[in-house]
C-alpha positions in Angstrom: -81.0 -131.1 82.4 -83.2 -130.5 79.3 -86.2 -132.1 81.0 -85.6 -130.0 84.1 -85.4 -126.8 82.1 -88.6 -127.7 80.1 -90.4 -128.5 83.4 -89.3 -125.2 85.0 -90.2 -123.2 81.9 -93.7 -124.7 81.9 -94.5 -124.8 85.6 -92.2 -122.4 87.4 -91.4 -119.4 85.3 -95.0 -118.2 84.6 -95.6 -118.0 88.4 -92.2 -116.5 89.2 -92.8 -113.8 86.5 -96.1 -112.9 88.0 -94.5 -112.5 91.4 -91.7 -110.5 90.0 -94.2 -108.2 88.3 -96.6 -107.9 91.2 -97.3 -104.2 91.5 -96.8 -103.8 95.2 -93.4 -105.5 95.1 -92.4 -103.4 92.1 -93.6 -100.2 93.9 -91.5 -101.1 97.0 -88.5 -101.9 94.9 -88.7 -98.6 92.9 -89.2 -96.6 96.1 -86.0 -98.0 97.6 -84.2 -97.4 94.3 -84.9 -93.7 94.6 -83.7 -93.6 98.2 -80.6 -95.6 97.6 -78.3 -92.5 97.1 -79.6 -91.1 100.5 -78.8 -94.4 102.3 -75.3 -94.5 100.7 -74.7 -90.9 101.8 -76.0 -91.5 105.3 -73.9 -94.6 105.8 -70.8 -92.8 104.5 -71.4 -89.9 107.0 -71.7 -92.3 109.9 -68.6 -94.1 108.7 -66.6 -90.8 108.7 -67.8 -90.1 112.3 -66.8 -93.6 113.5 -63.8 -94.3 111.3 -61.7 -96.7 113.4 -58.4 -95.0 112.9 -57.2 -93.3 116.1 -54.8 -91.0 114.1 -57.7 -89.7 112.1 -59.9 -89.2 115.1 -57.1 -87.4 117.0 -56.3 -85.2 114.0 -59.9 -84.1 113.5 -60.4 -83.5 117.2 -57.2 -81.4 117.3 -58.3 -79.3 114.3 -61.8 -78.6 115.6 -60.9 -78.5 119.3 -63.2 -81.5 120.2 -65.8 -83.6 118.5 -67.7 -80.7 116.9 -66.7 -81.9 113.5 -69.0 -84.9 114.0 -71.9 -82.6 113.7 -71.6 -83.0 109.9 -72.2 -86.7 110.0 -75.0 -86.3 112.5 -76.7 -83.7 110.3 -76.4 -85.8 107.2 -77.8 -88.8 109.0 -80.8 -86.7 110.1 -81.5 -85.8 106.5 -81.1 -89.4 105.2 -81.6 -92.3 107.5 -83.4 -90.1 110.0 -86.3 -89.5 107.7 -86.1 -92.6 105.5 -89.5 -94.0 106.5 -91.2 -90.7 105.5 -89.7 -91.0 102.0 -90.8 -94.6 101.7 -94.3 -93.8 102.8 -94.5 -91.2 100.1 -92.8 -93.2 97.3 -94.6 -96.5 97.7 -98.0 -94.7 97.5 -96.7 -92.6 94.7 -95.6 -95.6 92.6 -98.8 -97.5 93.2 -101.0 -94.6 92.3 -98.9 -93.9 89.2 -99.3 -97.6 88.2 -103.1 -97.3 88.1 -103.1 -93.9 86.4 -104.3 -91.9 89.5 -102.9 -88.8 91.0 -99.4 -90.0 92.3 -98.3 -86.8 94.1 -101.7 -86.4 95.8 -101.6 -90.0 96.9 -98.0 -89.7 98.2 -98.9 -86.6 100.2 -101.9 -88.3 101.8 -99.7 -91.3 102.6 -97.2 -89.0 104.4 -100.1 -87.3 106.3 -101.5 -90.7 107.3 -98.1 -91.8 108.4 -97.7 -88.8 110.7 -101.3 -89.3 111.9 -100.1 -92.6 113.4 -97.5 -90.7 115.5 -94.4 -90.6 113.3 -93.6 -87.1 114.5 -92.5 -88.5 117.8 -90.8 -91.6 116.6 -90.7 -93.8 113.5 -89.4 -91.4 110.9 -86.1 -93.3 110.8 -85.7 -96.9 109.7 -87.4 -98.2 112.8 -90.7 -97.1 111.2 -89.9 -98.7 107.8 -92.4 -101.6 108.0 -95.2 -99.3 109.1 -94.3 -96.9 106.3 -94.5 -99.7 103.8 -97.9 -100.8 105.1 -99.2 -97.2 105.2 -98.0 -96.5 101.7 -99.8 -99.6 100.3 -103.0 -99.1 102.3 -103.3 -95.4 101.4 -102.7 -96.1 97.7 -105.5 -98.8 97.7 -108.0 -96.6 99.7 -107.3 -93.2 98.3 -107.1 -94.1 94.6 -110.5 -95.9 94.9 -112.1 -92.9 96.6 -110.7 -90.4 94.1 -112.5 -92.3 91.3 -115.9 -91.9 93.1 -118.0 -89.1 91.5 -120.0 -88.8 94.6 -117.0 -87.5 96.5 -115.9 -84.9 93.9 -116.4 -81.2 94.8 -117.3 -79.7 91.5 -115.8 -76.3 90.9 -117.3 -73.6 88.5 -115.7 -73.0 85.2 -112.7 -70.8 85.1 -111.1 -72.2 88.3 -107.5 -73.1 87.6 -107.0 -76.9 87.0 -104.6 -77.2 89.9 -107.2 -75.9 92.3 -109.9 -78.1 90.8 -107.8 -81.2 91.2 -107.0 -80.3 94.8 -110.8 -80.0 95.6 -111.5 -83.2 93.7 -109.4 -85.0 96.2 -110.6 -83.2 99.2 -113.1 -85.7 100.6 -111.0 -88.8 99.6 -108.0 -87.3 101.5 -110.1 -86.4 104.5 -111.7 -89.9 104.6 -108.3 -91.7 104.2 -106.5 -89.7 106.8 -109.4 -90.0 109.2 -109.2 -93.8 108.9 -105.7 -93.7 110.1 -106.7 -91.3 112.9 -109.2 -93.8 114.1 -106.6 -96.6 114.0 -104.2 -94.4 116.0 -107.0 -93.7 118.6 -107.8 -97.4 118.9 -104.1 -98.3 119.4 -103.8 -95.6 122.0 -107.0 -97.0 123.7 -105.1 -100.3 124.3 -102.5 -98.4 126.2 -99.8 -98.4 123.5 -97.9 -95.1 124.0 -95.6 -95.5 121.0 -97.0 -97.5 118.1 -93.8 -97.5 116.1 -91.7 -98.7 119.0 -94.2 -101.4 119.8 -94.5 -102.5 116.2 -90.7 -102.6 115.8 -90.3 -104.8 118.9 -93.2 -107.1 118.0 -92.8 -107.5 114.2 -89.8 -105.7 112.6 -87.0 -106.8 114.9 -88.0 -110.5 115.0 -88.3 -110.4 111.2 -84.8 -108.9 110.9 -83.5 -111.6 113.3 -85.0 -114.3 111.1 -83.5 -112.7 108.0 -80.2 -112.5 109.7 -79.7 -116.3 109.9 -77.3 -118.4 107.9 -80.3 -120.2 106.4 -81.8 -117.0 105.0 -78.3 -115.9 103.7 -78.0 -119.2 101.9 -81.5 -118.9 100.5 -80.7 -115.4 99.1 -77.5 -116.7 97.6 -79.4 -119.5 95.9 -82.7 -117.9 94.8 -81.1 -114.9 92.9 -79.0 -116.9 90.5 -81.6 -119.6 90.3 -84.1 -117.1 89.0 -81.5 -115.5 86.7 -80.8 -118.9 85.1 -84.3 -118.8 83.7 -84.0 -115.3 82.5 -85.8 -113.7 85.5 -84.1 -110.7 87.1 -83.5 -112.4 90.5 -81.9 -109.3 92.1 -84.9 -107.1 91.4 -87.3 -109.8 92.6 -85.8 -110.2 96.0 -84.8 -106.5 96.4 -88.0 -105.5 98.3 -87.2 -108.2 100.9 -83.5 -107.2 101.2 -84.3 -103.5 101.5 -86.9 -104.1 104.2 -84.1 -105.5 106.5 -81.2 -103.5 105.0 -81.5 -100.0 106.4 -82.6 -101.1 109.9 -79.7 -103.6 110.0 -77.1 -101.0 109.0 -78.5 -98.5 111.4 -78.5 -101.0 114.3 -74.9 -102.1 113.5 -73.7 -98.5 113.4 -75.5 -97.7 116.7 -74.0 -100.8 118.4 -70.5 -100.0 117.2 -70.8 -96.3 118.3 -71.8 -97.6 121.7 -68.8 -99.9 121.8 -70.8 -103.1 121.4 -70.7 -105.8 118.8 -72.8 -105.3 115.6 -75.9 -107.5 115.9 -76.7 -108.1 112.2 -74.6 -110.0 109.7 -76.8 -110.2 106.7 -77.6 -107.0 104.9 -77.2 -105.6 101.4 -73.6 -104.5 101.6 -72.7 -108.0 103.0 -74.3 -109.6 99.9 -72.9 -107.0 97.5 -69.4 -107.1 98.8 -68.8 -110.8 99.4 -71.3 -112.6 97.2 -72.4 -110.6 94.2 -68.9 -109.7 93.1 -69.1 -109.0 89.4 -72.8 -109.5 89.7 -75.1 -112.3 90.6 -73.3 -115.7 90.6 -69.9 -114.1 91.6 -69.3 -113.8 87.8 -66.1 -111.8 88.2 -64.7 -115.3 89.0 -66.1 -116.6 85.7 -64.5 -113.8 83.8 -61.1 -114.5 85.2 -61.6 -118.3 84.8 -62.3 -117.8 81.1 -59.1 -115.8 80.7 -57.2 -118.6 82.5 -58.5 -121.7 80.8 -61.0 -120.7 78.2 -58.9 -118.7 75.7 -59.3 -121.3 73.0 -63.1 -121.0 73.2 -63.6 -118.2 70.7 -67.3 -117.5 71.4 -66.5 -117.3 75.2 -63.6 -114.9 74.6 -65.5 -112.5 72.4 -68.2 -112.1 75.1 -65.7 -112.1 77.9 -63.7 -109.2 76.4 -66.9 -107.2 76.2 -68.0 -108.3 79.7 -64.7 -107.7 81.6 -65.0 -103.9 82.0 -68.7 -103.9 83.1 -67.9 -106.9 85.3 -65.4 -105.0 87.4 -68.3 -102.7 88.3 -70.7 -105.6 89.0 -72.7 -105.4 85.8 -73.0 -108.9 84.3 -75.8 -108.7 81.7 -73.3 -109.3 78.9 -72.4 -112.6 80.4 -76.1 -113.5 81.3 -77.3 -113.1 77.8 -74.2 -113.1 75.7 -72.3 -116.1 76.9 -75.0 -117.0 77.8 -75.5 -118.1 81.4 -79.3 -118.1 81.0 -80.4 -121.6 80.3 -76.8 -122.8 80.0 -76.8 -126.4 81.4 -73.0 -126.6 81.7 -72.8 -123.4 83.8 -75.9 -124.1 85.9 -73.9 -125.9 88.7 -71.2 -123.3 89.4 -73.6 -120.4 88.8 -75.8 -121.7 91.6 -73.3 -123.1 94.0 -70.5 -120.5 93.9 -72.6 -117.7 95.6 -73.8 -120.3 98.2 -70.2 -121.2 99.0 -69.2 -117.6 99.1 -72.1 -116.6 101.4 -71.1 -119.5 103.7 -67.5 -118.3 104.1 -68.5 -114.7 104.5 -71.2 -115.5 107.1 -69.1 -117.6 109.3 -66.0 -115.3 109.0 -68.2 -112.5 110.3 -69.9 -114.7 112.9 -66.6 -115.8 114.3 -65.3 -112.3 114.5 -62.6 -112.6 111.9 -64.2 -109.9 109.8 -66.3 -106.9 111.1 -70.0 -106.8 110.2 -70.9 -104.6 107.2 -71.9 -101.2 108.5 -71.4 -99.0 105.4 -73.3 -99.4 102.1 -70.9 -98.7 99.2 -72.5 -98.1 95.8 -73.3 -101.4 94.2 -70.9 -100.6 91.3 -67.9 -100.5 93.7 -65.3 -103.0 92.4 -64.8 -106.3 94.2 -62.3 -106.3 97.2 -62.6 -102.5 97.4 -66.3 -103.0 98.3 -65.3 -105.5 101.1 -63.0 -103.0 102.6 -65.5 -100.1 102.5 -68.4 -102.1 103.8 -66.6 -103.4 106.8 -64.1 -100.5 107.2 -61.4 -103.2 107.7 -58.6 -104.7 105.6 -59.9 -108.1 106.7 -63.1 -107.3 104.7 -60.9 -106.8 101.6 -59.1 -110.1 102.4 -62.4 -112.0 102.8 -63.6 -110.6 99.4 -60.3 -111.7 97.8 -60.7 -115.2 99.3 -64.2 -115.5 97.9 -62.9 -114.3 94.6 -60.3 -117.1 94.5 -63.0 -119.6 95.5 -65.2 -118.4 92.7 -62.4 -118.8 90.1 -61.6 -122.3 91.3 -65.2 -123.3 91.1 -65.7 -121.9 87.6 -62.5 -123.3 86.1 -63.6 -126.9 85.6 -66.8 -125.9 83.9 -65.1 -123.3 81.7 -62.6 -126.1 80.7 -65.6 -128.4 79.9 -67.3 -125.8 77.9 -64.1 -125.2 75.9 -63.7 -128.9 75.2 -67.3 -129.1 74.0 -66.8 -126.0 71.8 -63.6 -127.4 70.3 -65.2 -130.8 69.7 -68.1 -129.1 68.0 -65.7 -127.2 65.7 -63.9 -130.5 64.8 -67.1 -132.3 64.0 -68.1 -129.4 61.6 
């Protein structure tokens, strides 16, 4: 194990760190972080509208004399998921410009203008335009920030002009050029007979990508790569978050639309699925480790000191105290359960959903929602809570032998001293 760790530290971690700090991925991750409250609110609004409890539906219909009460959920959806791609187009460009010290607000505004230039006013403002929004945000940031730095494109204003006015004129030509580029792209696409670029792109690229990401193999890879990166001290969740978010909102929206139409939800793998059934307690299903330490590791004093501090945060899926206090990072004894436990849990959750034993996740609870409760909220079903409880038991069982081994090694070390 020591040779393996040394090899990974020398040949893997430097490259993984570069990927994790790649500015485009960081900008995408931070953009979705800002919109997370909106997605949670939008998902909850849809949940209320489609709560599968006949008594609740009948009560609300009786109070409001029909389904007029569902206008609340529809209005909230319009202000959250309905314009999600617009926010992302702005925020990705904003973050990239801010990272290079250029005008972030101006870049974000130009990005939104370019996004609408492609036809977002007719379609694409919701999650169906998410991939296009990401591409536009990155391209605008690269083009506009370079043009803004060109002295030949600056409209010089006389002294005494307010700074805000001077800045707006300084970006006049760069903004015109950038938006015009996307206008030309829109004209070329229309010239090929494509009436709705966003619908065409969704059908050709985004939907197949989501289908690929919805497979058991991809779920297993997600369950593996996150703790694997964490083992070496890299924030695995942050590193794969751009990928997860790219499929997350469209998958949740498609699931909700299908259920509202009386059809089966088409997508199993999304962020609430991973959060509710795999990342219980945090990456590595570490709530199982906390319980395992209380069951068989009470004689291990270093473990117990850290565990007592980690228990409360662990209930809310915060496991940094375990990562760096126990530690789990570079801990050869805990490497096997830390990697394998989430892979086993994602397997049980995936096939339980695929076989119809548990509804697909259609609601995105806040990531700090305690285990089991999260399973219920994400699926709107008691079977989701039961599945989360089953995975919790699996995690405890998988961690117990290794906690026992660590305890024996600790007691042996104390005896030798």
